[in-house]
N, C-alpha and C positions, 0 to 999 in steps of 0.2 A: 504494500500500500504506500503510495507516494503522498506525503503530507506537506502541505504548504502552511507555514506559520507566519502570520502577518502581525507585525508590531507597529501600530500607528504612532507617529511621533512628530507632530508638526512643530514648526518653530514658534508660532504665536501661542500665547497663553494669557488668559485674563486673570485667573486667581493667583498664580505664582509665575512671575516672569521667567521665561527660559527654563521651566521646571524640568524638562527632560534632560537637561545638562547639569542641574544642580547636584552638588555633592551630597550623597546619602551614605553614611557609614563607609566613607573612603572611595566611593565610585560614583560616576554620574548616574542619576536615577535610571536612565534608559539601560545602562549596562547590566544591571541586576537581571532584568527580564531577558535580555539577549543571552547572557551566560546560562541562565536556567533553561532557556529553549534549546540551546546548543547541547546541553547535557542530557536532554530527554532521550528516551529510547522507546520506539524506534526513532532513528534520526529523522529530522525534518529539514526542509528548505526554509531557513529562517530569513525572512525578508523584512527589513524596516522600511516602512512607507513614510517618507518625509518630504517636505518642501524646502528644507533648510540644509545648506551645504555643510555647516559646522556639525549638525547632528548626523548627517550622512558620514562624515569623516570619523566621528566617534563610534558610530555603529559598525563601520567597516573594521576599525581597529579592534573592536570587541569580537569580530568574527562573523558578523551578520552580512547578508547580501543586501546591496542597495543598487538594484539594477536600473532604477529610474528615480528621478525627482518628481514628486507628486505635483500635478498641475495645480495652478493657483485656484481654479474653481472647486477643487477638492480639499482646499486647505483654509477655508473660511471658518469663522467662529461658529456659524450655524450649520456647517456641513455635518450630516450624520455619518456614522462609522461605516454603514453598509456599502455606500458607493465607493468608499476607500478600499474596502476589502474586495469588492467586485473588480475594481481597477487592477488590483494585484493579481487576482485570479486570471484576468484577461491577459496580463503581461506574462504570466507563467505559461498559459496555453500557447501564446505566440512564440515562446521560447522552447516549445516542445517539452514542457514540464508540467503538463496538466495534472492537477492534484486529485486524489481520491477522497481526501478529507482536508478541511481547512481549520486551522487553529487560530483563534484570535486572542492575542494576549495584550492586555493594557499595560503600558510601561508605568502607569501611575499606581500599579499594585506590585511593589517590588518584593513583598514578603511571600515567598513560596517555599515550603519545606523541601528537603531533599526527597526526590522520588515523586513529588506531587504531580508533575506533568506526565511522567511515565505512567503513573497510576491512572491518570485521566485518559490517556491514550489506550491503555489496556481495557478500561471499562467501556470506552466507546466501541472498541473493536468487538469485545465479548457480548455486549448488550444488543448490538444491532440497531441502536437508535439512530435517528437522523440528525439530532442535535443534542449536545450535552452542555448543561449550564452549570458553572461553578457557583456554589451557594455555601453559606455558613448557617449553622443552626442557631435559633434563638428561641427564647421562651415565648409562649403565645399571648403574653400580656400586652396586646396591641389593640388599640381602639381606632375606630373610624368616626371622625367628628361630623356633626351635622345637626339638624333639628332634633334628632333623637340619636345621640351617640350610641354606637354598638361596639361590643367587645368580641374579640376572636376566640374567646373562651367562655365557659359557663361561670358567670359571676356568682352563682349560688353554690358552686362547688369548686372554689378556687384551689387548684393543686399547689402543693409545695414544689419548689424548683427541683429538689432532689428526687421527687417522685415522678417527674415528667418522663413519659415514654417517647420513643422516636415518633410515634403516631401523633402525639400531642404537640410536638414542636412545630414551629414555623421555620421557613428557610428563606434567608435573604440573599438575593442575587448580588454577588460581589462585584461583578464587572471585570474580574481578574482574568477569567478564561472561559472560552467557548470552543467546542469542537463541533464542526458542522459539515454535512455533506454538501458538495458544491451546488447540487440542484436546488437546495433551499435558497441560496443566494440568487441563482439564476431565475427561479420561478416566483419566489416570494419576496425577494429583495430584503431579506431578514436574516439575522444570525440564528434565529430560533424558528423552527418549523418542523412539520412532519411529526414523527414520534419523538417526544422529548424525554430526556433523562436528566436527573439531578446528580451532580458530582459534589459530594459533601467535603468541604475543606475545613481545616482548623480555623478557629475563631481569629487567630492572629493573622491568617492569610486574607482576612477581609479588609485590611487597611487599604484605603484609597486616598491618594495624595491629590488634594484639591486646594489646600490652604497651607500657609506657613506652619501652622500647628500640626497639620497632617505630616508635613516633612519632618518635623521634630519627632513625632511619634514613630514614623517609619525608621528614622535614623537610630533612635534609642532601641527600638525593637530588634533591628538587624545587628546592632553592636552587641546586644545582650545574647542573641542567639549564636553569634560568632564566637563569643567568649565562653559559651557553655562547653563542658568537656566533650560531649558528643553532639556537635552543632547540627541543627536541622535547618538553619537559615541560609546556608550556603548552597550553591548549585549542586545537584546530584552528580 
């Protein structure tokens, strides 16, 4: 199975300026995801899609492929991710490297444990789903506001956290990773479609960098994992 891994990393950023190049635990933010992707098994064609020459240089130095610079119309603030991935799929097909599966990794989610990506690829292959969505578990104490607020749990029989079963949990989409069959992008213009599976990740892997505070949290988390005797925060 040929796997295309797309890591979007445009130069513009509203929340944190040039965040893909910001230092996080000793490396540019982007490099964490590139190294994790390159370490995954089976091996993937790891492509960084960027409109920025400096980001392209950093990506290549880390070992990623940068076969094109993303056109300006796909690098606006309001540009969705799906057209960016479809552009990368089209480029792969033109290069006679048509993928059987497409992995989307967000560079803004730099915390992934050793083996996480390999485990996701194995689950995707074994399950036969059309799209696999990275999620983290959370307690069901969630409310929907409105004229009559409603809870995602039975308020008359509130469970203790330690008694929660997997069935009682809710799962939050991390944005960190997706594995998708190309036809889903071709026909639905979506990273999620067809038969969907959930890939459960550790709570730490749900960190998403969108603010300066998020950067500090990611930096502290990765430094702590790297300092652990048997670190799980470095690439597998």
